[in-house]
SEFI-352166 format. One record per residue: residue in one letter; x, y, z of N, C-alpha, C, O in turn. Coordinates in nm, 4 decimals. Each point is the difference from the previous one (the first is absolute). Layout:
N
PT  residuo  neast  nnorth  nup  caeast  canorth  caup  ceast  cnorth  cup  oeast  onorth  oup
PT  A  X  Y  Z  X  Y  Z  X  Y  Z  X  Y  Z
...
! end
This chain:
131
PT  residuo  neast  nnorth  nup  caeast  canorth  caup  ceast  cnorth  cup  oeast  onorth  oup
PT  M  1.1391  -0.2248  -0.7454  -0.1032  -0.0066  -0.0787  -0.1025  -0.0649  0.1256  0.0025  -0.0570  0.1091
PT  I  -0.1087  0.1221  -0.2324  -0.1296  0.0284  0.1014  -0.0828  -0.1387  -0.0515  -0.0156  0.0148  -0.1212
PT  S  -0.0438  -0.1438  0.1642  -0.0861  -0.0572  -0.0963  -0.1078  -0.0032  -0.0337  -0.0673  0.0764  0.0692
PT  T  0.0106  -0.1270  -0.1431  -0.1607  0.0097  -0.0091  -0.0975  0.0150  0.1684  -0.1011  0.0613  0.0339
PT  K  0.1741  -0.1306  0.0186  -0.0706  0.0069  0.1653  0.0183  0.1602  0.0202  -0.0683  0.0822  -0.0612
PT  G  0.1457  -0.0565  0.1329  -0.0131  0.1408  -0.0704  -0.0703  0.0258  0.0078  -0.0874  0.0048  0.0866
PT  R  0.1153  0.0461  -0.2623  -0.0871  0.1117  -0.1111  -0.1717  -0.0455  0.0571  -0.0765  0.0830  0.0492
PT  Y  0.0457  -0.2142  -0.0673  -0.1029  -0.0492  0.0299  -0.1003  0.0713  0.1390  -0.1149  0.0424  0.0121
PT  A  0.2211  -0.0578  0.0666  -0.0493  0.0843  0.1535  -0.0753  0.1418  -0.0298  -0.0848  0.0626  0.0637
PT  L  0.1509  -0.0387  -0.1860  0.0086  0.1886  0.0216  -0.1358  -0.0204  -0.0712  -0.0836  0.0862  0.0272
PT  R  0.0460  -0.1815  -0.1113  -0.0820  0.0076  -0.1272  -0.1438  0.0004  0.0578  -0.0952  0.0730  -0.0275
PT  I  0.1091  -0.1963  0.1335  -0.1196  -0.0497  0.0864  -0.0191  0.1271  0.1200  -0.1195  0.0257  0.0147
PT  M  0.1918  0.0411  0.0552  0.0094  0.0902  0.0609  -0.1220  0.1373  -0.0255  -0.1023  0.0373  0.0574
PT  I  0.1997  0.0168  -0.2028  -0.0972  0.0882  -0.0719  -0.1363  -0.0878  -0.0108  -0.0836  0.0059  0.0901
PT  D  0.0696  -0.0681  -0.1774  -0.1165  -0.0499  -0.0096  -0.0733  -0.0296  0.1517  -0.1231  -0.0025  -0.0018
PT  L  0.1627  -0.0107  0.0781  -0.1332  0.0444  0.1435  -0.0294  0.0877  -0.0157  -0.1153  0.0352  -0.0252
PT  A  0.2473  0.0564  0.0386  -0.0182  0.1657  0.0586  -0.1273  0.0358  -0.1372  -0.1153  0.0396  0.0173
PT  Q  0.1859  -0.0701  -0.1515  -0.1809  0.0145  -0.0539  -0.1285  -0.0618  -0.0256  -0.0989  0.0317  -0.0661
PT  H  0.1274  -0.1181  0.1304  -0.1599  -0.0585  -0.0166  -0.0658  -0.0325  0.0873  -0.1155  -0.0393  -0.0162
PT  G  0.2085  0.0533  0.1985  -0.0138  -0.0694  0.0918  -0.0987  0.0785  0.0755  -0.0200  -0.0719  0.0979
PT  E  -0.0419  0.1598  -0.0867  -0.0325  0.1387  0.0240  -0.1659  0.0030  0.1343  -0.1125  0.0376  -0.0328
PT  G  0.1411  -0.0739  0.1341  -0.0771  -0.0480  0.1218  -0.0379  -0.1724  -0.0368  -0.1148  -0.0402  -0.0189
PT  G  0.2016  -0.0206  0.0157  -0.0528  -0.1835  -0.0174  0.1228  -0.0546  -0.0707  0.0865  0.0719  -0.0501
PT  N  -0.0859  -0.1660  0.0500  0.1505  -0.1309  -0.0934  -0.0268  -0.0880  -0.0585  -0.0752  -0.0941  0.0254
PT  V  0.1316  0.1160  -0.1046  0.0539  0.0325  -0.1743  0.0520  -0.2121  0.0827  0.0440  -0.0471  0.1049
PT  A  -0.1031  -0.0172  -0.2796  -0.0295  -0.1907  -0.0115  0.1357  0.0392  -0.0808  0.0196  0.0979  -0.0721
PT  L  0.0353  -0.1649  0.0936  0.1097  -0.0939  -0.0187  0.0248  0.0403  -0.1823  0.0690  0.0709  -0.0733
PT  K  -0.1925  -0.1849  0.0689  -0.0394  -0.0653  -0.1422  -0.0042  0.1487  -0.0802  0.0883  0.0299  -0.0804
PT  D  -0.1840  0.0459  0.1069  -0.0014  0.1486  -0.0094  0.1092  0.1030  -0.0609  -0.0044  0.0627  -0.1059
PT  I  0.1302  -0.0659  0.2335  0.1233  0.0431  -0.1129  0.0984  -0.0408  -0.0963  0.0638  0.0647  -0.0830
PT  A  -0.0679  -0.3009  0.1403  0.0441  -0.0274  -0.0749  -0.0134  0.0089  -0.1693  0.0978  -0.0055  -0.0746
PT  E  -0.2810  0.0247  0.0150  -0.0162  0.0270  -0.0699  0.1025  0.1716  -0.0555  0.0923  0.0328  -0.0746
PT  R  -0.1849  0.0256  0.1677  0.0531  0.1695  -0.0422  0.1829  0.0252  -0.0024  0.0713  0.0994  -0.0142
PT  Q  -0.0555  -0.1893  0.0277  0.1629  0.0184  -0.0130  0.0430  -0.0779  -0.0265  0.1158  -0.0196  0.0369
PT  Q  -0.2094  -0.1082  -0.1487  0.0483  -0.1424  -0.0731  0.1252  -0.0321  0.0906  0.1167  0.0247  -0.0304
PT  I  -0.1573  -0.0792  0.1375  0.1536  -0.0581  0.0237  -0.1079  -0.1257  0.1034  -0.0835  0.0190  0.0884
PT  S  0.1252  -0.1171  -0.1391  0.0194  -0.1542  0.0771  -0.0794  -0.0057  0.1481  0.0650  0.0098  0.1040
PT  K  -0.1860  -0.0235  -0.1034  -0.0374  -0.0065  0.1940  0.0653  -0.0114  0.0761  0.0068  0.0783  0.0947
PT  K  0.0982  -0.2285  -0.1163  0.0576  -0.1065  0.0188  0.1695  0.0805  0.1215  0.0563  -0.0187  0.1079
PT  Y  -0.0484  0.1353  -0.2702  0.1416  0.0580  0.0444  -0.0535  0.1084  0.0940  0.0784  0.0330  0.0890
PT  L  -0.1912  0.0253  -0.0919  -0.0311  0.0967  0.1166  -0.0747  -0.0532  0.1196  -0.0382  0.0833  0.0823
PT  E  0.0146  -0.1983  -0.0634  -0.0134  -0.0398  0.1329  0.1626  0.0156  0.0665  0.0218  0.0663  0.1014
PT  I  0.0688  -0.1286  -0.1665  0.0948  0.0225  0.0447  0.0593  0.1043  0.1210  0.0343  -0.0063  0.1180
PT  I  -0.0499  0.1461  -0.2705  0.0578  0.1317  0.0762  -0.1010  0.0592  0.0640  0.0129  0.0980  0.0735
PT  V  -0.1106  -0.1516  -0.0974  -0.0756  0.0880  0.0684  -0.0305  -0.1433  0.1496  -0.1070  0.0280  0.0541
PT  R  0.1470  -0.1076  -0.0132  0.0349  -0.0383  0.1352  0.1375  0.0870  0.0735  -0.0155  0.0759  0.0956
PT  D  0.1777  -0.1094  -0.1739  0.0258  0.1634  0.0519  -0.0220  0.0853  0.0470  0.0461  0.0362  0.1083
PT  L  -0.1455  0.0376  -0.1957  -0.0349  0.1574  -0.0125  -0.0698  -0.0364  0.1055  0.0887  -0.0001  0.0854
PT  V  -0.2046  -0.0371  -0.0206  -0.0632  0.0017  0.1132  0.0875  -0.1132  0.1455  -0.0082  0.0027  0.1228
PT  K  0.0422  -0.0409  -0.1659  0.1870  -0.0601  0.0786  0.0831  0.1303  0.1288  0.0288  -0.0049  0.1196
PT  G  -0.0158  0.1202  -0.2409  0.0810  0.0991  0.0120  -0.1156  0.1140  0.0650  0.0414  0.0777  0.0861
PT  G  -0.1427  -0.0724  -0.1164  -0.1127  0.0849  0.0934  0.0220  0.1200  -0.1304  0.0454  0.1137  0.0128
PT  M  -0.0771  -0.1578  -0.0955  -0.0562  0.0937  -0.1544  -0.1521  -0.0152  -0.0059  -0.0687  0.1019  -0.0080
PT  L  0.0432  -0.1564  0.0095  -0.1160  -0.1222  -0.0970  -0.0750  -0.0627  0.1729  0.0712  -0.0425  0.0909
PT  E  -0.2526  0.0547  -0.0826  0.0065  -0.0367  0.0891  -0.1375  -0.1206  -0.0612  -0.1082  0.0428  0.0402
PT  G  0.0939  -0.1556  -0.1109  -0.1065  -0.1384  -0.0252  -0.1383  0.0107  0.1317  -0.0338  0.0141  0.1175
PT  V  0.0009  -0.0339  -0.2513  -0.1454  -0.0890  0.0822  -0.0805  -0.0675  -0.0893  -0.0447  0.0349  -0.1093
PT  S  0.0253  -0.2063  0.2156  -0.0547  -0.0568  -0.0885  -0.2274  -0.0001  -0.0235  -0.0933  0.0723  0.0352
PT  G  0.1164  -0.2290  -0.1299  -0.1441  0.0677  -0.0245  -0.1012  0.1083  -0.0920  -0.0284  0.0852  -0.0842
PT  K  0.0219  -0.1145  0.1170  -0.1667  0.1122  -0.1132  -0.0076  0.0968  0.0311  -0.0534  0.0462  0.1008
PT  G  0.1479  0.0402  -0.2478  -0.0275  0.1429  0.0638  0.2071  -0.0126  0.0244  0.0713  0.1003  -0.0015
PT  G  -0.0359  -0.1943  0.0142  0.1780  0.0217  0.0630  0.0552  0.0396  -0.1225  -0.0479  0.0276  -0.1100
PT  G  0.1640  -0.0319  0.1584  0.1147  0.1073  -0.1228  0.1070  0.0127  0.0798  0.0390  -0.0761  0.0886
PT  Y  0.0099  0.1870  -0.1296  0.0998  0.0277  0.0497  -0.0190  0.2035  0.0085  -0.0913  0.0641  -0.0519
PT  R  0.1920  -0.0157  0.1214  0.0054  0.1466  -0.0006  0.0830  0.0192  0.0772  0.0366  -0.0795  0.0865
PT  L  0.0354  0.2652  -0.1208  0.0903  0.0817  0.0233  -0.0188  0.0107  0.2250  -0.1021  0.0122  0.0677
PT  C  0.2239  -0.0220  -0.0319  -0.0049  0.0366  0.1519  0.0039  0.1193  0.0195  -0.0256  0.0461  0.1113
PT  R  0.0469  0.0031  -0.1782  0.0343  0.1463  0.0109  -0.0570  0.0911  -0.1639  -0.0252  -0.0559  -0.1068
PT  R  0.0193  0.1857  0.1323  -0.0550  0.1108  -0.0819  0.2138  -0.0498  -0.0885  0.1065  -0.0097  0.0611
PT  P  -0.1402  -0.0095  -0.2369  0.0614  0.0296  -0.0507  0.1607  0.0428  -0.0278  0.0925  -0.0458  -0.0670
PT  E  -0.1200  0.1978  0.1874  0.0771  0.1074  -0.0268  0.0797  -0.0416  0.1181  0.0906  0.0741  0.0380
PT  E  -0.1165  -0.1893  0.0258  0.0842  -0.0135  0.0878  0.0667  -0.1481  -0.0092  0.0402  -0.0739  0.0899
PT  Y  -0.0423  0.0611  -0.2009  0.0814  -0.0936  -0.0396  0.1563  0.0590  -0.1467  0.0079  0.0637  -0.1050
PT  T  0.0979  -0.1554  0.2169  0.0831  0.0135  -0.1213  0.0045  -0.0965  -0.0748  -0.0592  -0.0975  0.0463
PT  V  0.1396  0.0711  -0.2186  0.0317  -0.0579  -0.0382  0.1194  -0.0767  0.0408  -0.0008  -0.1127  -0.0494
PT  Y  0.1311  0.1449  0.1441  0.1156  -0.0888  0.0457  -0.0812  -0.0634  0.0780  0.0458  -0.1127  0.0190
PT  E  -0.1568  0.1305  0.0432  -0.0544  -0.0620  0.0898  -0.0420  -0.1477  -0.0398  0.0379  -0.1164  0.0132
PT  I  -0.1534  0.2023  -0.0777  -0.0831  -0.1037  -0.1621  0.0867  -0.1674  -0.0567  -0.0421  -0.1124  -0.0275
PT  I  0.1712  0.1742  0.0314  0.1130  -0.0320  -0.1053  0.0938  -0.1240  0.0683  0.0367  -0.1071  -0.0484
PT  E  -0.0122  0.1728  0.1922  0.0873  -0.0818  0.0920  -0.0879  -0.0844  0.0985  0.0500  -0.0504  0.1006
PT  V  -0.2229  0.0321  -0.1420  -0.0411  -0.1165  0.0242  -0.0011  -0.0511  0.0112  0.0060  -0.0623  0.1060
PT  T  -0.0207  0.0172  -0.2696  0.0300  -0.0804  -0.0906  0.0490  -0.0781  -0.0186  -0.0109  -0.1224  -0.0077
PT  E  0.1103  0.2388  -0.0068  0.2145  -0.0260  -0.0845  0.0228  -0.0014  0.1210  -0.0789  0.0931  0.0159
PT  G  0.1299  -0.1213  0.1311  0.1015  -0.0177  0.0492  0.0443  0.1601  0.0190  -0.0579  0.1070  -0.0190
PT  T  0.1906  -0.1460  0.0662  0.0962  0.1514  -0.0292  0.0484  0.0481  -0.1174  0.0446  -0.0571  -0.0996
PT  L  -0.0599  0.1657  0.1259  0.0868  0.0634  -0.1109  0.0925  0.0374  -0.0622  0.0245  0.0417  -0.1132
PT  A  0.0801  -0.0858  0.3047  0.0930  0.0091  -0.0131  0.1360  -0.0492  -0.0922  0.0107  -0.1222  0.0105
PT  P  0.0795  0.1713  -0.0838  0.0780  -0.0937  -0.1408  0.1233  -0.0446  0.0458  0.0942  -0.0420  -0.0672
PT  V  -0.1048  0.0573  0.2098  0.1178  -0.1243  0.0423  -0.0501  -0.0083  0.1413  -0.0542  0.0807  0.0755
PT  A  0.1035  -0.2487  -0.0627  -0.0787  0.0429  0.0992  0.0572  0.0463  0.1868  -0.0673  -0.0267  0.0996
PT  C  0.1994  0.0961  -0.0985  0.0920  0.0668  0.1545  -0.1421  0.1055  -0.0614  0.0690  0.1017  -0.0068
PT  L  -0.1728  -0.0657  -0.0282  -0.0876  0.1540  -0.0277  -0.1362  -0.0503  0.0850  -0.0663  0.0617  0.0833
PT  E  0.0528  -0.1777  -0.1289  -0.0992  -0.0266  0.1021  -0.0835  0.0385  0.1375  0.0614  0.0375  0.0999
PT  E  -0.1824  -0.0475  -0.1010  -0.0768  0.0190  0.1780  0.1352  -0.1065  0.1040  0.0565  -0.0760  -0.0788
PT  N  -0.0264  0.0669  0.1587  0.0902  -0.0807  0.1383  0.0373  -0.0653  -0.0968  -0.0711  -0.0997  -0.0124
PT  A  0.2064  0.1123  -0.1199  0.1114  0.0238  0.0009  0.0492  -0.0552  0.0955  -0.0701  0.0039  0.1011
PT  K  0.2304  -0.0901  -0.0871  0.0233  -0.0063  0.0492  0.1639  0.0965  -0.0539  -0.0016  0.0336  -0.1184
PT  A  0.1133  0.0012  0.1886  0.0482  0.0777  -0.0123  0.1109  -0.0593  -0.0968  0.0346  -0.1180  0.0067
PT  C  0.0218  0.2142  -0.1026  0.1005  -0.0655  -0.0687  0.1203  -0.0312  0.0348  0.0174  0.0472  0.1123
PT  P  0.0648  -0.0952  -0.1441  0.1162  0.0092  0.0678  0.0961  0.1034  -0.1212  0.1107  0.0437  0.0315
PT  L  -0.1671  -0.0188  -0.1546  0.0690  -0.0183  -0.1060  -0.0710  0.2225  -0.0127  0.0292  0.0945  -0.0732
PT  A  -0.0857  -0.1067  0.1430  -0.1200  0.1336  -0.0667  0.1802  0.0737  0.0575  0.0913  -0.0064  -0.0824
PT  P  -0.0691  0.0571  0.1956  0.1175  0.1191  -0.0568  0.1083  -0.0632  -0.1236  0.0826  0.0275  -0.0870
PT  E  -0.1178  -0.0775  0.1204  0.1275  0.0057  -0.1486  -0.0125  -0.0246  -0.1857  0.0749  -0.0090  -0.0973
PT  C  -0.2574  0.0055  0.1378  -0.0387  -0.0029  -0.1141  -0.0343  0.0918  -0.0882  -0.0412  0.1005  0.0578
PT  H  0.0396  -0.0869  -0.2283  0.0562  0.0474  -0.0586  -0.1357  0.0446  -0.0961  -0.0001  0.0969  -0.0760
PT  T  -0.1594  -0.2264  0.1058  -0.0591  0.0060  -0.0864  -0.0938  0.0652  0.1082  -0.0519  0.0985  -0.0525
PT  L  0.0020  -0.1163  0.2046  -0.0570  0.0683  0.0224  -0.1117  0.1152  0.0138  -0.1180  0.0144  0.0322
PT  P  0.2076  0.0438  -0.0679  -0.0694  0.1024  0.0121  -0.0595  0.0771  -0.1281  -0.0737  0.0986  -0.0007
PT  L  0.1273  -0.1725  -0.1093  -0.0497  -0.0323  -0.1295  -0.1992  -0.1085  0.0230  -0.0702  0.0511  -0.0872
PT  W  0.0380  -0.0916  0.1155  -0.0592  -0.0992  0.0954  -0.0881  0.1284  0.0645  -0.0937  0.0555  -0.0574
PT  T  0.1460  -0.0223  0.1892  -0.0793  0.0530  0.0783  -0.0439  0.0882  -0.1023  -0.1231  0.0008  0.0026
PT  E  0.1889  0.1106  -0.1355  -0.0837  0.1108  0.0191  -0.1136  -0.0683  -0.1206  -0.1053  0.0425  -0.0475
PT  Y  0.1627  -0.1327  0.0327  -0.1391  -0.0802  -0.1537  -0.1151  -0.0295  0.1124  -0.1135  0.0471  -0.0058
PT  Y  0.1586  -0.1269  0.1017  -0.1097  -0.0543  0.0782  -0.1148  0.1333  0.0039  -0.1165  -0.0101  -0.0386
PT  K  0.1909  0.1587  0.1050  -0.0546  0.0590  0.1049  -0.0867  0.1290  -0.1717  -0.0736  0.0983  -0.0092
PT  L  0.1378  -0.1767  -0.0699  -0.1028  0.1033  -0.1356  -0.1361  -0.0708  -0.0092  -0.1163  0.0398  0.0053
PT  T  0.1818  -0.1751  -0.0231  -0.1345  -0.0998  0.0567  -0.0721  0.0243  0.0245  -0.0888  0.0577  -0.0629
PT  H  0.0961  -0.1099  0.2279  -0.1068  0.0100  0.0670  -0.0064  0.1855  0.0265  -0.0276  0.0039  0.1200
PT  D  0.0374  0.1326  -0.1637  -0.0210  0.1295  0.0146  -0.1248  -0.0254  -0.0828  -0.1179  0.0213  0.0285
PT  F  0.1961  -0.0936  -0.1844  -0.0758  0.0720  -0.0902  -0.2019  -0.0865  0.0135  -0.1157  0.0387  -0.0165
PT  F  0.2043  -0.1954  0.0643  -0.1915  -0.0755  -0.0349  -0.0726  0.0176  0.1797  -0.0928  -0.0761  0.0275
PT  S  0.1379  0.1694  0.0743  -0.0462  0.0096  0.0630  -0.0504  0.1818  -0.0262  -0.0484  0.0325  0.1084
PT  S  0.0436  0.0567  -0.1785  0.0026  0.1037  0.0174  -0.1218  0.0074  -0.1131  -0.0592  0.1070  -0.0147
PT  K  0.0170  -0.2440  -0.0787  -0.0975  -0.0278  -0.0508  -0.1025  -0.0452  0.0578  0.0168  -0.1180  0.0307
PT  K  -0.1938  0.1897  0.0208  -0.0961  -0.0693  0.0451  -0.0976  -0.0176  -0.1052  -0.0534  0.0746  -0.0821
PT  L  0.0453  -0.2431  0.1217  -0.1261  -0.1102  -0.1002  -0.1473  0.2001  -0.0704  -0.0560  0.0327  -0.1047
PT  S  0.0663  0.0182  0.2263  -0.1261  0.0864  -0.0421  0.0957  0.0970  -0.1633  -0.0591  0.0873  -0.0634
PT  D  0.2088  -0.1332  0.0282  0.0433  0.0528  -0.0405  -0.0283  -0.0437  -0.1902  0.0208  0.0733  -0.0967
PT  L  -0.0752  -0.2218  0.0985  -0.0027  -0.0930  -0.0443  -0.1320  0.0349  -0.1126  -0.0124  -0.0213  -0.1206
PT  L  -0.0763  0.0846  0.2229  -0.1686  -0.0004  -0.0329  -0.0167  0.0499  -0.1346  -0.1127  0.0098  -0.0487
! end
């Protein structure tokens, strides 16, 4: 399940794509437009900056802006930065240790197919598709 953190991250990114042409957007303005607490947005934006999605500038005229063009972001990477892995089971996570039960696991093909569907779906959607 995608939490509010992941859903709000998408809303923040959409807002910045819509209102950030050539400049920084103040977090208080995003909070107002999106009707989300500024405090909660600060937590999400911190993750997005750390994940290389946004740049932040302090002081007068400061705020946030996208690091790339909207068509260069996938929904998958935005969600993954804020939610963590979307792998449904630990053995499918990136850099997971090989599971000794994998050769006999009857459910692994199910989880693998589900993960592939989820990954491919969200990876096929660009931020620009949501504008």
